[in-house]
C-alpha positions as a Markdown table, in Angstrom:
| # | Residue | x | y | z |
|---|---|---|---|---|
| 1 | Met | -192.9 | 68.6 | -5.9 |
| 2 | Ala | -190.6 | 66.0 | -4.5 |
| 3 | Ser | -187.1 | 66.7 | -3.5 |
| 4 | Trp | -184.1 | 64.6 | -4.6 |
| 5 | Ile | -184.0 | 62.8 | -1.3 |
| 6 | Glu | -187.7 | 62.1 | -1.4 |
| 7 | Leu | -187.7 | 60.8 | -4.8 |
| 8 | Val | -184.8 | 58.5 | -4.1 |
| 9 | Lys | -186.6 | 57.1 | -1.2 |
| 10 | Glu | -189.8 | 56.7 | -3.2 |
| 11 | Phe | -187.8 | 55.0 | -6.0 |
| 12 | Asn | -186.1 | 52.6 | -3.5 |
| 13 | Asp | -189.4 | 51.6 | -2.0 |
| 14 | Val | -190.7 | 50.4 | -5.5 |
| 15 | Pro | -190.3 | 46.8 | -6.3 |
| 16 | Asn | -187.5 | 46.0 | -8.6 |
| 17 | Gln | -189.8 | 44.6 | -11.3 |
| 18 | Asn | -191.7 | 47.9 | -11.3 |
| 19 | Lys | -189.0 | 50.5 | -11.2 |
| 20 | Gly | -188.9 | 51.0 | -14.9 |
| 21 | Thr | -192.6 | 51.7 | -15.0 |
| 22 | Trp | -192.4 | 54.0 | -12.0 |
| 23 | Leu | -189.6 | 56.1 | -13.8 |
| 24 | Glu | -191.6 | 56.3 | -16.9 |
| 25 | Ala | -194.7 | 57.5 | -15.1 |
| 26 | Lys | -192.7 | 60.1 | -12.9 |
| 27 | Leu | -191.0 | 61.4 | -16.1 |
| 28 | Glu | -194.3 | 61.9 | -18.0 |
| 29 | Glu | -195.8 | 63.5 | -14.8 |
| 30 | Ala | -193.0 | 65.9 | -14.4 |
| 31 | Leu | -193.1 | 67.0 | -18.1 |
| 32 | Asn | -196.9 | 67.6 | -17.9 |
| 33 | Gln | -196.5 | 69.6 | -14.7 |
| 34 | Leu | -193.9 | 71.7 | -16.3 |
| 35 | Ser | -196.2 | 72.3 | -19.2 |
| 36 | Gly | -199.0 | 73.5 | -17.0 |
| 37 | Leu | -196.8 | 76.0 | -15.3 |
| 38 | Thr | -195.7 | 77.5 | -18.6 |
| 39 | Asn | -199.0 | 78.3 | -20.0 |
| 40 | Asn | -199.4 | 74.9 | -21.5 |
| 41 | Ser | -196.5 | 75.3 | -23.7 |
| 42 | Asn | -194.8 | 72.3 | -25.3 |
| 43 | Val | -191.9 | 71.0 | -23.0 |
| 44 | Ile | -188.9 | 69.1 | -24.2 |
| 45 | Ile | -186.2 | 67.8 | -21.9 |
| 46 | Tyr | -182.8 | 67.3 | -23.6 |
| 47 | Gly | -180.5 | 65.5 | -21.4 |
| 48 | Ser | -177.1 | 63.8 | -21.2 |
| 49 | Ala | -175.8 | 61.2 | -18.6 |
| 50 | Tyr | -172.3 | 62.7 | -18.7 |
| 51 | Leu | -172.3 | 63.2 | -15.0 |
| 52 | Gln | -173.5 | 59.7 | -14.2 |
| 53 | Lys | -171.7 | 57.9 | -16.8 |
| 54 | Pro | -168.4 | 59.8 | -17.6 |
| 55 | Ala | -166.7 | 56.7 | -18.9 |
| 56 | Ser | -169.2 | 56.3 | -21.7 |
| 57 | Gln | -168.1 | 57.0 | -25.3 |
| 58 | Pro | -168.1 | 61.0 | -25.9 |
| 59 | Ile | -170.4 | 60.5 | -29.0 |
| 60 | Asn | -173.0 | 58.8 | -26.7 |
| 61 | Leu | -173.0 | 61.9 | -24.3 |
| 62 | Gln | -172.6 | 65.0 | -26.6 |
| 63 | Ile | -174.8 | 67.0 | -28.8 |
| 64 | Ala | -174.5 | 65.3 | -32.1 |
| 65 | Ala | -176.0 | 65.3 | -35.5 |
| 66 | Glu | -178.2 | 62.1 | -34.9 |
| 67 | Asp | -180.1 | 64.1 | -32.2 |
| 68 | Ile | -182.1 | 65.7 | -34.9 |
| 69 | Asn | -184.0 | 62.4 | -35.1 |
| 70 | Gly | -184.9 | 62.6 | -31.5 |
| 71 | Phe | -186.2 | 66.2 | -32.0 |
| 72 | Met | -188.3 | 65.2 | -35.0 |
| 73 | Ser | -189.7 | 62.2 | -33.1 |
| 74 | Ala | -190.7 | 64.5 | -30.1 |
| 75 | Leu | -192.2 | 67.2 | -32.2 |
| 76 | His | -194.4 | 65.0 | -34.5 |
| 77 | Gly | -198.0 | 66.0 | -34.1 |
| 78 | Met | -197.2 | 68.8 | -31.7 |
| 79 | Asp | -199.1 | 72.1 | -31.7 |
| 80 | Cys | -196.1 | 74.3 | -32.2 |
| 81 | Ser | -198.2 | 77.5 | -31.9 |
| 82 | Lys | -198.0 | 77.1 | -28.1 |
| 83 | Gly | -194.3 | 77.9 | -28.1 |
| 84 | Leu | -191.6 | 75.7 | -26.4 |
| 85 | Thr | -190.0 | 75.2 | -23.2 |
| 86 | Leu | -186.7 | 73.5 | -23.6 |
| 87 | Val | -185.1 | 72.1 | -20.4 |
| 88 | Leu | -181.4 | 71.7 | -21.5 |
| 89 | His | -178.7 | 69.6 | -19.6 |
| 90 | Ser | -175.6 | 68.8 | -21.7 |
| 91 | Pro | -171.8 | 69.1 | -21.7 |
| 92 | Gly | -171.9 | 70.3 | -25.3 |
| 93 | Gly | -170.6 | 68.4 | -28.3 |
| 94 | Ile | -170.0 | 68.7 | -32.0 |
| 95 | Ser | -169.8 | 72.4 | -33.0 |
| 96 | Asn | -172.0 | 72.2 | -36.1 |
| 97 | Ala | -174.7 | 70.0 | -34.5 |
| 98 | Pro | -176.5 | 73.0 | -32.8 |
| 99 | Glu | -177.1 | 74.6 | -36.1 |
| 100 | Thr | -179.2 | 71.7 | -37.3 |
| 101 | Ile | -181.1 | 71.6 | -34.1 |
| 102 | Val | -181.7 | 75.1 | -33.7 |
| 103 | Ser | -182.7 | 75.6 | -37.3 |
| 104 | Tyr | -185.1 | 72.9 | -37.0 |
| 105 | Leu | -186.8 | 74.2 | -33.8 |
| 106 | Arg | -186.9 | 77.6 | -35.0 |
| 107 | Ser | -188.8 | 76.5 | -38.1 |
| 108 | Lys | -191.3 | 75.2 | -35.8 |
| 109 | Phe | -191.6 | 77.7 | -32.9 |
| 110 | Gly | -192.1 | 81.4 | -32.8 |
| 111 | Tyr | -191.1 | 81.6 | -29.1 |
| 112 | Ile | -188.6 | 79.5 | -27.2 |
| 113 | Gln | -187.5 | 79.7 | -23.7 |
| 114 | Thr | -184.6 | 77.5 | -22.3 |
| 115 | Ile | -184.3 | 76.3 | -18.8 |
| 116 | Ile | -180.9 | 75.3 | -17.5 |
| 117 | Pro | -181.3 | 73.3 | -14.3 |
| 118 | Thr | -177.5 | 72.9 | -13.9 |
| 119 | Phe | -175.1 | 72.7 | -16.9 |
| 120 | Ala | -175.5 | 73.7 | -20.6 |
| 121 | Met | -171.9 | 74.0 | -21.8 |
| 122 | Ser | -170.1 | 74.6 | -25.0 |
| 123 | Ala | -172.5 | 73.7 | -27.9 |
| 124 | Ala | -175.3 | 73.5 | -25.5 |
| 125 | Thr | -174.5 | 77.1 | -24.6 |
| 126 | Met | -174.9 | 77.9 | -28.4 |
| 127 | Val | -178.3 | 76.3 | -28.2 |
| 128 | Ala | -179.4 | 78.4 | -25.3 |
| 129 | Leu | -178.2 | 81.5 | -26.9 |
| 130 | Ser | -180.8 | 80.9 | -29.7 |
| 131 | Ser | -183.6 | 81.4 | -27.2 |
| 132 | Asp | -185.9 | 84.3 | -26.5 |
| 133 | Leu | -185.4 | 83.8 | -22.9 |
| 134 | Ile | -183.0 | 81.7 | -20.6 |
| 135 | Val | -184.0 | 80.6 | -17.2 |
| 136 | Met | -181.3 | 80.0 | -14.7 |
| 137 | Gly | -181.0 | 79.1 | -10.9 |
| 138 | Arg | -178.1 | 80.0 | -8.6 |
| 139 | Gln | -176.6 | 76.6 | -9.5 |
| 140 | Ser | -177.0 | 76.9 | -13.4 |
| 141 | Gln | -174.2 | 77.7 | -15.7 |
| 142 | Met | -173.3 | 78.1 | -19.3 |
| 143 | Gly | -169.8 | 78.2 | -20.7 |
| 144 | Pro | -167.5 | 79.3 | -23.5 |
| 145 | Ile | -168.3 | 78.1 | -27.0 |
| 146 | Asp | -164.9 | 77.7 | -28.4 |
| 147 | Pro | -165.0 | 74.7 | -30.6 |
| 148 | Gln | -162.9 | 71.5 | -29.6 |
| 149 | Met | -160.6 | 70.3 | -32.3 |
| 150 | Pro | -159.6 | 66.7 | -32.7 |
| 151 | Ala | -155.7 | 66.2 | -33.2 |
| 152 | Asn | -153.4 | 63.2 | -32.7 |
| 153 | Gly | -156.1 | 61.3 | -30.9 |
| 154 | Arg | -156.9 | 64.0 | -28.4 |
| 155 | Thr | -159.2 | 67.1 | -28.3 |
| 156 | Phe | -157.9 | 70.5 | -28.0 |
| 157 | Ser | -159.6 | 74.0 | -27.6 |
| 158 | Ala | -159.5 | 75.8 | -30.9 |
| 159 | Leu | -158.8 | 79.0 | -29.0 |
| 160 | Ala | -155.9 | 77.2 | -27.3 |
| 161 | Ile | -154.5 | 76.1 | -30.7 |
| 162 | Leu | -154.8 | 79.7 | -32.0 |
| 163 | Asp | -153.0 | 81.1 | -29.0 |
| 164 | Gln | -150.3 | 78.7 | -29.1 |
| 165 | Phe | -149.5 | 79.5 | -32.6 |
| 166 | Lys | -149.5 | 83.2 | -31.9 |
| 167 | Glu | -147.2 | 82.7 | -28.9 |
| 168 | Ala | -144.8 | 80.6 | -31.0 |
| 169 | Glu | -144.9 | 83.3 | -33.8 |
| 170 | Lys | -144.3 | 86.0 | -31.3 |
| 171 | Lys | -141.4 | 84.3 | -29.5 |
| 172 | Ile | -139.6 | 83.4 | -32.7 |
| 173 | Leu | -139.9 | 86.7 | -34.1 |
| 174 | Glu | -138.2 | 88.1 | -31.0 |
| 175 | Asp | -135.6 | 85.4 | -30.8 |
| 176 | Lys | -135.0 | 82.8 | -33.5 |
| 177 | Gly | -133.5 | 80.6 | -30.8 |
| 178 | Tyr | -137.0 | 79.8 | -29.8 |
| 179 | Ala | -137.6 | 78.1 | -33.3 |
| 180 | His | -136.4 | 74.7 | -32.1 |
| 181 | Val | -138.4 | 74.9 | -29.0 |
| 182 | Tyr | -141.7 | 75.3 | -30.9 |
| 183 | Ala | -140.8 | 73.3 | -33.9 |
| 184 | Pro | -142.1 | 69.9 | -32.4 |
| 185 | Met | -145.4 | 71.4 | -31.4 |
| 186 | Ile | -146.0 | 73.2 | -34.7 |
| 187 | Ser | -145.1 | 70.1 | -36.8 |
| 188 | Ser | -147.4 | 67.8 | -34.6 |
| 189 | Leu | -150.3 | 70.1 | -35.0 |
| 190 | Gly | -149.6 | 71.4 | -38.5 |
| 191 | Pro | -150.7 | 74.6 | -40.3 |
| 192 | Ala | -154.1 | 73.0 | -41.5 |
| 193 | Leu | -155.3 | 72.6 | -37.8 |
| 194 | Leu | -154.6 | 76.3 | -37.5 |
| 195 | Gln | -156.8 | 77.3 | -40.2 |
| 196 | Glu | -159.5 | 74.9 | -39.3 |
| 197 | Ser | -159.3 | 76.3 | -35.8 |
| 198 | Lys | -159.7 | 79.9 | -37.1 |
| 199 | Arg | -162.7 | 78.9 | -39.2 |
| 200 | Ala | -164.4 | 77.0 | -36.4 |
| 201 | Ile | -164.0 | 79.9 | -34.0 |
| 202 | Glu | -165.5 | 82.3 | -36.5 |
| 203 | Tyr | -168.3 | 79.9 | -37.4 |
| 204 | Gly | -169.5 | 79.5 | -33.8 |
| 205 | Arg | -169.1 | 83.2 | -33.2 |
| 206 | Ser | -171.0 | 84.4 | -36.2 |
| 207 | Thr | -173.7 | 81.7 | -35.8 |
| 208 | Val | -174.5 | 82.7 | -32.2 |
| 209 | Ala | -174.3 | 86.5 | -33.1 |
| 210 | Lys | -176.9 | 85.8 | -35.9 |
| 211 | Trp | -179.2 | 84.0 | -33.6 |
| 212 | Leu | -179.0 | 86.6 | -30.9 |
| 213 | Glu | -179.8 | 89.4 | -33.3 |
| 214 | Thr | -182.7 | 87.5 | -34.9 |
| 215 | Phe | -184.3 | 86.2 | -31.7 |
| 216 | Met | -183.4 | 87.4 | -28.2 |
| 217 | Phe | -182.5 | 91.0 | -29.4 |
| 218 | Lys | -185.0 | 91.2 | -32.1 |
| 219 | Gly | -186.5 | 94.7 | -32.7 |
| 220 | Gln | -183.8 | 96.5 | -30.6 |
| 221 | Glu | -182.0 | 99.3 | -32.1 |
| 222 | Asp | -178.6 | 98.1 | -31.0 |
| 223 | Ala | -179.4 | 94.5 | -31.8 |
| 224 | Ser | -176.5 | 93.7 | -34.1 |
| 225 | Ala | -173.9 | 95.5 | -31.6 |
| 226 | Lys | -175.3 | 93.6 | -28.6 |
| 227 | Ala | -175.3 | 90.4 | -30.4 |
| 228 | Ala | -171.7 | 90.8 | -31.5 |
| 229 | Lys | -170.5 | 91.7 | -28.0 |
| 230 | Val | -172.2 | 88.6 | -26.5 |
| 231 | Ala | -170.7 | 86.3 | -29.1 |
| 232 | Glu | -167.2 | 87.8 | -28.7 |
| 233 | His | -167.4 | 87.3 | -24.9 |
| 234 | Phe | -168.5 | 83.7 | -25.1 |
| 235 | Ser | -165.8 | 82.9 | -27.7 |
| 236 | Ser | -162.9 | 84.9 | -26.4 |
| 237 | Ser | -159.7 | 83.4 | -25.1 |
| 238 | Lys | -158.9 | 86.6 | -23.2 |
| 239 | Asp | -162.3 | 86.5 | -21.2 |
| 240 | Asn | -162.4 | 82.6 | -21.0 |
| 241 | Thr | -159.1 | 81.1 | -20.0 |
| 242 | Asn | -160.7 | 77.6 | -19.6 |
| 243 | His | -163.2 | 75.8 | -21.9 |
| 244 | Gly | -165.1 | 74.6 | -18.8 |
| 245 | Arg | -165.3 | 78.1 | -17.2 |
| 246 | Arg | -168.5 | 78.8 | -15.4 |
| 247 | Ile | -170.7 | 81.6 | -16.8 |
| 248 | Asp | -173.4 | 82.2 | -14.3 |
| 249 | Arg | -176.6 | 84.1 | -14.7 |
| 250 | Asp | -175.3 | 87.4 | -13.3 |
| 251 | Glu | -172.3 | 87.4 | -15.9 |
| 252 | Ala | -174.8 | 86.5 | -18.7 |
| 253 | Arg | -177.1 | 89.2 | -17.6 |
| 254 | Ser | -174.4 | 91.9 | -17.6 |
| 255 | Phe | -174.2 | 91.4 | -21.4 |
| 256 | Ser | -177.9 | 92.3 | -21.8 |
| 257 | Leu | -179.0 | 88.7 | -22.3 |
| 258 | Asn | -182.6 | 88.0 | -21.3 |
| 259 | Ile | -182.2 | 86.0 | -18.2 |
| 260 | Gln | -185.0 | 85.0 | -15.7 |
| 261 | Asp | -184.1 | 83.7 | -12.1 |
| 262 | Leu | -185.5 | 80.2 | -11.7 |
| 263 | Glu | -186.1 | 81.1 | -8.0 |
| 264 | Ser | -188.4 | 83.9 | -9.0 |
| 265 | Asp | -191.2 | 81.3 | -9.8 |
| 266 | Gln | -191.2 | 78.7 | -6.9 |
| 267 | Pro | -193.5 | 76.3 | -8.6 |
| 268 | Leu | -191.5 | 76.5 | -11.8 |
| 269 | Gln | -188.4 | 75.9 | -9.9 |
| 270 | Glu | -189.7 | 72.9 | -8.0 |
| 271 | Ser | -191.3 | 71.4 | -11.1 |
| 272 | Thr | -188.0 | 71.9 | -13.1 |
| 273 | Leu | -185.9 | 70.3 | -10.5 |
| 274 | Thr | -188.3 | 67.4 | -10.0 |
| 275 | Leu | -187.9 | 66.7 | -13.8 |
| 276 | Tyr | -184.2 | 67.0 | -13.6 |
| 277 | His | -184.0 | 64.6 | -10.5 |
| 278 | Val | -186.2 | 62.0 | -12.4 |
| 279 | Met | -183.9 | 62.3 | -15.4 |
| 280 | Thr | -180.9 | 61.7 | -13.1 |
| 281 | Leu | -182.4 | 58.5 | -11.7 |
| 282 | Leu | -183.3 | 57.3 | -15.2 |
| 283 | Phe | -179.5 | 57.8 | -16.1 |
| 284 | Leu | -178.4 | 56.0 | -12.8 |
| 285 | His | -180.5 | 53.0 | -13.0 |
| 286 | Thr | -181.0 | 52.3 | -16.8 |
| 287 | Pro | -178.6 | 51.9 | -19.8 |
| 288 | Thr | -179.9 | 55.3 | -21.1 |
| 289 | Val | -177.2 | 58.0 | -21.8 |
| 290 | Lys | -179.2 | 60.5 | -23.5 |
| 291 | Ile | -182.9 | 61.5 | -23.6 |
| 292 | Ile | -185.2 | 63.7 | -25.6 |
| 293 | Ala | -188.7 | 63.6 | -24.2 |
| 294 | Thr | -191.8 | 65.7 | -24.2 |
| 295 | Gln | -195.1 | 65.8 | -22.6 |
| 296 | Gly | -197.7 | 63.2 | -24.1 |
| 297 | Asn | -195.1 | 60.4 | -23.2 |
| 298 | Lys | -193.1 | 60.8 | -26.5 |
| 299 | Lys | -189.5 | 59.7 | -25.9 |
| 300 | Trp | -186.3 | 59.2 | -27.8 |
| 301 | Leu | -183.7 | 57.3 | -25.8 |
| 302 | Lys | -180.1 | 56.6 | -26.6 |
| 303 | Asn | -178.9 | 53.5 | -24.6 |
| 304 | Glu | -175.3 | 52.5 | -23.9 |
| 305 | Met | -174.3 | 49.6 | -26.0 |
| 306 | Arg | -172.1 | 47.1 | -23.9 |
| 307 | Met | -169.8 | 44.6 | -25.7 |
| 308 | Gln | -171.0 | 41.1 | -24.9 |
| 309 | Pro | -168.0 | 38.7 | -23.9 |
| 310 | Pro | -167.1 | 36.0 | -26.4 |
| 311 | Pro | -168.5 | 32.5 | -25.8 |
| 312 | Gly | -166.8 | 31.0 | -22.8 |
| 313 | Gly | -165.2 | 34.3 | -22.0 |
| 314 | Lys | -165.6 | 36.5 | -18.9 |
């Protein structure tokens, strides 16, 4: 399996007119190799170019409702009895999109393992927590699943909104003089956002708990209690002071999650990272901002749309 440096050198040596064909062939080769190393399971890579193209529109980079179209295309004609290996790389996205994706995948596959090469954050963490097994390397991380709420043209953590209202309520009850301090904040956010934040937090927490109890903890006597504990930890403002906080495999394993070390299977690690590097090259050298691809050369690509200058413009 090629390292990042070796792949870049090989890519640079390819004539420009052949680079697209080379990337396509390498992607298919890496997917097929990974399938062979996972008992010929079906392999799907879901990846976002958020590290390579951070200036792209967020909807292009996030998990979104439209992604179900990509998964439907990738699964067409697939022998789902072989199970699924999902290679997941995403910053997260719209909080209710994972439910659509997970419900669809779980209607197709009795067994799903998720491999996280580097990042599966927020809504992507929710998807990972619906698996039977999660494979993580030293560099891999998940993150808190608190929803992000749009307000006044910006996005705020639902947990932060809830904590801010609680702090304001506490301070004002202690000293009514604080009312004028918090009044602008409360009026700008409004009580409706507080209620929506509460509902969004509970939605994420209960959804993840249900998945864990049904899949990863299935058959265990304390499945419900374990699932609730994990969901609470991943959605707690007390445990997670920042939405981007790193939750590594040791922390995840401490909550009884079924975690396998990527390094425990050297061929699997090399194959996974080769696939990840090929995807990175694809993002760096093409307009692609999101990919859903599987072995057998089935691909769904979302390309970044660039505005064309007006006639005579620059």
